[in-house]
C-alpha positions as CSV (number, residue, x, y, z in Angstrom):
1,X,-0.9,-22.9,-51.6
2,X,-0.8,-24.2,-47.9
3,X,2.0,-23.0,-45.4
4,X,4.4,-25.8,-44.6
5,X,3.8,-27.6,-41.3
6,X,6.2,-27.7,-38.3
7,X,9.0,-28.0,-38.0
8,X,9.5,-26.1,-41.1
9,X,7.3,-23.2,-39.9
10,X,6.7,-22.3,-36.3
11,X,6.5,-19.4,-34.0
12,X,8.8,-19.6,-31.0
13,X,7.2,-16.8,-29.0
14,X,5.4,-13.4,-29.5
15,X,6.3,-10.5,-27.1
16,X,6.4,-6.9,-26.5
17,X,9.5,-4.8,-25.2
18,X,9.8,-1.3,-24.0
19,X,12.0,1.3,-25.8
20,X,15.1,0.2,-23.7
21,X,14.5,-3.4,-24.9
22,X,13.2,-5.1,-21.7
23,X,10.6,-7.7,-22.5
24,X,7.4,-6.5,-20.9
25,X,5.0,-9.2,-22.2
26,X,5.5,-12.6,-23.6
27,X,3.5,-15.7,-24.6
28,X,6.2,-17.7,-22.6
29,X,6.2,-17.2,-18.9
30,X,9.6,-15.5,-18.1
31,X,11.7,-16.4,-15.0
32,X,13.5,-13.0,-14.9
33,X,14.3,-9.9,-17.1
34,X,15.2,-10.3,-20.7
35,X,16.8,-7.6,-22.6
36,X,17.2,-7.7,-26.3
37,X,19.1,-4.4,-27.0
38,X,21.9,-6.2,-28.6
39,X,19.5,-8.1,-31.1
40,X,19.7,-6.9,-34.8
41,X,15.9,-7.1,-35.2
42,X,15.4,-4.6,-32.2
43,X,18.2,-2.4,-33.3
44,X,16.9,-2.1,-36.9
45,X,13.2,-1.6,-35.8
46,X,14.2,1.2,-33.3
47,X,16.4,3.0,-35.9
48,X,14.2,2.7,-38.9
49,X,10.8,2.6,-37.1
50,X,10.0,-0.2,-39.5
51,X,10.1,-4.0,-39.8
52,X,13.3,-5.5,-38.7
53,X,14.9,-9.0,-39.3
54,X,17.5,-10.5,-36.9
55,X,20.0,-13.2,-37.6
56,X,20.0,-17.0,-36.9
57,X,20.5,-17.1,-33.0
58,X,19.4,-18.9,-29.8
59,X,16.2,-17.3,-28.5
60,X,16.8,-16.2,-24.9
61,X,13.4,-17.0,-23.6
62,X,13.1,-20.5,-25.0
63,X,16.7,-21.6,-25.7
64,X,15.4,-22.5,-29.2
65,X,17.4,-21.5,-32.3
66,X,15.3,-18.9,-34.3
67,X,15.2,-15.8,-36.4
68,X,13.7,-12.9,-34.6
69,X,11.3,-10.5,-36.4
70,X,10.4,-7.1,-35.0
71,X,7.8,-4.4,-35.9
72,X,7.2,-1.1,-34.1
73,X,3.8,-0.7,-32.3
74,X,2.6,2.5,-30.8
75,X,-0.6,3.6,-29.3
76,X,-2.5,4.6,-26.4
77,X,-3.3,0.8,-25.2
78,X,0.3,0.8,-24.0
79,X,0.1,4.2,-22.3
80,X,0.8,2.6,-18.9
81,X,4.4,2.0,-19.9
82,X,5.2,4.0,-23.1
83,X,5.6,3.3,-26.7
84,X,6.9,-0.4,-27.3
85,X,8.0,-2.5,-30.0
86,X,6.4,-5.9,-30.9
87,X,9.1,-8.4,-31.1
């Protein structure tokens, strides 16, 4: 079965945050610092160290309504910063 085409399925952005929720990498160029500490997906992922799902909201980097998903990522490839979360 094929996946639905946009606007039914799309990715607003892929990014990485540090452990205090500042976005350190983003597909979309950022004009300033973005912190997602108040987002449910980040809080769930940090607490459970597992996949987190947010609520319907406006994405700060794009202004587009979305549902955020988060998954913890750790490894030496991010040693320049420290452990990070994939958001």
